[in-house]
matplotlib code that plots the C-alpha trace (Angstrom):
import matplotlib.pyplot as plt

x = [-0.1, 1.3, 0.8, 0.0, 2.5, 0.8, 1.2, 0.5, 0.4, 0.7, -0.3, -1.2, -4.4, -7.5, -6.5, -2.8, -2.9, -4.7, -2.9, 0.8, 0.3, -3.4, -2.3, 0.4, -2.2, -4.6, -1.9, -0.9, -4.3, -5.1, -1.9, -3.0, -1.5, -3.3, -3.5, -4.2, -4.5, -3.9, -4.7, -5.3, -8.9, -10.6, -14.2, -16.9, -17.2, -13.5, -13.9, -16.7, -14.6, -11.7, -13.7, -15.2, -11.7, -10.2, -13.0, -12.4, -8.7, -9.5, -7.9, -8.7, -8.8, -7.6, -8.2, -5.4, -6.4, -3.0, 0.4, 3.0, 5.4, 3.1, 0.2, 2.1, 3.9, 0.5, -0.7, 2.6, 2.3, -1.2, -1.2, 2.4, 2.9, 5.6, 5.7, 5.2, 4.9, 4.9, 5.6, 9.1, 11.0, 11.8, 8.2, 7.0, 4.0, 5.0, 2.3, 3.6, 7.1, 6.1, 4.1, 7.2, 9.5, 6.9, 6.9, 10.7, 10.7, 8.3, 10.1, 13.2, 11.5, 8.6, 11.0, 13.1, 10.2, 7.9, 10.3, 7.9, 8.0, 10.8, 10.6, 9.9, 9.5, 8.9, 6.2, 6.2, 5.3, 3.5, 5.0, 7.7, 9.5, 11.1, 11.1, 14.0, 12.6, 14.7, 13.2, 12.6, 14.9, 12.4, 14.2, 11.7, 9.1, 6.0, 3.8, 0.2, -1.1, -3.6, -4.8, -4.9, -8.6, -8.9, -6.4, -8.4, -11.8, -10.6, -9.1, -12.4, -14.1, -12.6, -14.9, -14.5, -11.0, -10.0, -9.6, -10.6, -8.9, -5.5, -4.8, -6.3, -4.2, -1.2, -1.5, -1.9, 1.2, 3.3, 2.3, 3.2, 6.4, 7.3, 6.0, 8.1, 11.1, 10.4, 8.4, 4.8, 1.7, 1.4, 3.7, 4.3, 7.6, 9.1, 12.4, 13.5, 14.7, 17.0, 15.2, 17.8, 20.5, 19.6, 17.8, 16.4, 16.5, 13.1, 11.9, 8.9, 7.8]
y = [-0.1, 3.4, 6.0, 9.7, 12.1, 14.5, 18.3, 20.4, 24.3, 25.9, 29.6, 32.6, 33.7, 31.9, 33.3, 32.9, 29.1, 30.2, 33.6, 31.9, 28.2, 27.8, 26.8, 24.4, 22.7, 22.3, 20.8, 18.4, 17.2, 16.8, 14.6, 12.3, 13.9, 14.8, 18.3, 19.8, 23.5, 24.6, 28.1, 29.9, 30.2, 33.4, 34.7, 32.6, 34.6, 34.1, 30.2, 29.7, 31.4, 29.1, 26.1, 27.0, 27.8, 24.5, 22.7, 24.3, 23.4, 19.7, 20.2, 19.3, 22.1, 22.2, 25.4, 25.6, 27.3, 29.0, 28.7, 27.2, 24.6, 22.3, 22.8, 22.3, 19.5, 17.7, 18.8, 17.4, 14.2, 13.5, 14.7, 13.1, 15.3, 14.6, 18.3, 21.3, 24.9, 27.9, 31.5, 32.8, 33.7, 37.1, 38.0, 41.5, 40.6, 39.8, 37.2, 35.4, 35.4, 34.2, 31.4, 30.1, 30.5, 28.2, 25.9, 25.7, 25.2, 22.2, 20.3, 18.8, 16.6, 15.7, 14.5, 12.6, 10.8, 10.3, 10.7, 13.4, 15.9, 15.1, 18.4, 22.0, 25.1, 29.0, 30.6, 34.0, 37.2, 40.6, 41.7, 39.3, 41.5, 40.6, 42.8, 44.5, 45.7, 42.8, 40.4, 36.9, 34.3, 31.5, 29.3, 26.5, 27.5, 25.3, 25.7, 26.4, 27.6, 24.9, 25.5, 29.2, 29.4, 27.0, 29.3, 32.5, 30.8, 29.6, 33.0, 34.8, 32.6, 35.1, 37.8, 39.7, 40.5, 42.8, 40.3, 42.3, 45.4, 44.1, 40.4, 39.4, 41.7, 41.0, 37.3, 37.8, 40.0, 37.5, 34.5, 36.1, 37.4, 33.6, 32.3, 34.3, 32.8, 29.5, 30.3, 29.6, 31.7, 31.3, 30.0, 30.1, 30.1, 28.6, 28.0, 24.5, 24.6, 22.0, 19.4, 18.2, 19.7, 18.0, 19.4, 16.3, 16.3, 16.5, 17.2, 19.1, 20.1]
z = [-0.1, -1.0, 1.8, 0.2, 1.7, 4.3, 3.8, 7.1, 7.0, 10.5, 10.3, 12.3, 10.9, 9.1, 5.7, 5.6, 4.2, 1.2, 0.5, 0.9, 0.0, -1.4, -4.8, -3.4, -1.2, -3.9, -6.2, -3.4, -2.8, -6.5, -7.1, -4.4, -1.1, 1.9, 3.5, 6.7, 7.7, 11.3, 12.4, 15.7, 16.9, 16.0, 16.0, 14.7, 11.2, 10.6, 11.7, 9.3, 6.4, 7.3, 7.2, 3.7, 2.3, 3.7, 1.9, -1.3, -1.0, -0.2, 3.2, 6.9, 9.3, 13.0, 15.1, 17.7, 21.2, 21.1, 19.5, 21.6, 21.4, 23.4, 21.2, 18.0, 19.4, 20.1, 16.6, 14.9, 16.7, 15.8, 12.2, 11.5, 8.2, 5.8, 5.0, 7.1, 5.7, 8.2, 8.0, 7.8, 11.1, 9.4, 8.1, 8.4, 10.7, 14.2, 14.7, 11.8, 13.2, 16.6, 14.8, 12.8, 16.2, 17.9, 15.2, 15.0, 18.8, 18.8, 15.9, 17.2, 20.0, 17.7, 14.8, 17.2, 18.7, 15.4, 12.5, 11.0, 9.3, 6.9, 5.2, 6.5, 4.5, 5.2, 2.9, 1.4, 3.3, 2.5, -0.8, -0.7, 1.9, 5.3, 8.4, 7.2, 3.8, 1.9, -0.3, 1.3, -0.1, -1.6, -3.8, -4.2, -6.8, -7.2, -10.4, -9.4, -12.8, -13.0, -9.4, -9.4, -9.7, -6.7, -4.6, -5.3, -4.7, -1.4, -0.6, -1.5, 1.2, 3.6, 2.8, 6.2, 5.0, 2.4, -0.3, -3.3, -2.7, -1.1, -0.6, -3.9, -5.9, -3.8, -4.4, -8.1, -8.4, -6.2, -8.1, -11.5, -10.1, -9.1, -12.1, -14.4, -12.6, -13.8, -17.0, -15.9, -15.3, -11.5, -8.9, -5.1, -3.4, -0.2, 1.4, 2.9, 6.4, 8.1, 10.1, 12.6, 10.5, 7.3, 4.1, 2.4, -1.6, -3.1, -6.6, -5.1, -1.6]

ax = plt.figure().add_subplot(projection="3d")
ax.plot(x, y, z, "-o")
ax.set_aspect("equal")
plt.show()
């Protein structure tokens, strides 16, 4: 029996997974993998939007009471993903940075105990900038051209947020920027992180 690889995104806000990795999630699911989105609990409106977005992408959804190494340890131990995507530790948004730091703090013990995940990635940030105003270094670029409509549909589920005026156009600009780098229409970009000192070779995420 072939076990499909599991992809887990751990994000600070309910629309982050769709914004930074929605096309990659949709692509992963369509090619036979499983996907889970984990975000912190927010108000009922945002929770409903997150549920709708995850359903469009074909992903399961977890709400975390808080982002701590303990809660993330429990999540990783239960889900046992092969791949984890989270924010950059140098992201502009302080809550994004904190989320990434908590994920990294939880990883060593979980990987030693369970062997999962084997690959971990940072995602893009607002206008591809870090907190110092420099471009984020994201050398792993994933073609999401065929999954762009799904990504946008999932992102538009978050109607309480400024999707049409802000996040949607930014997603379009970033996806075309990354797409041009590999000669496709739309793409998302990531950076692999060492897992217990190793960055395993992989043809994709």
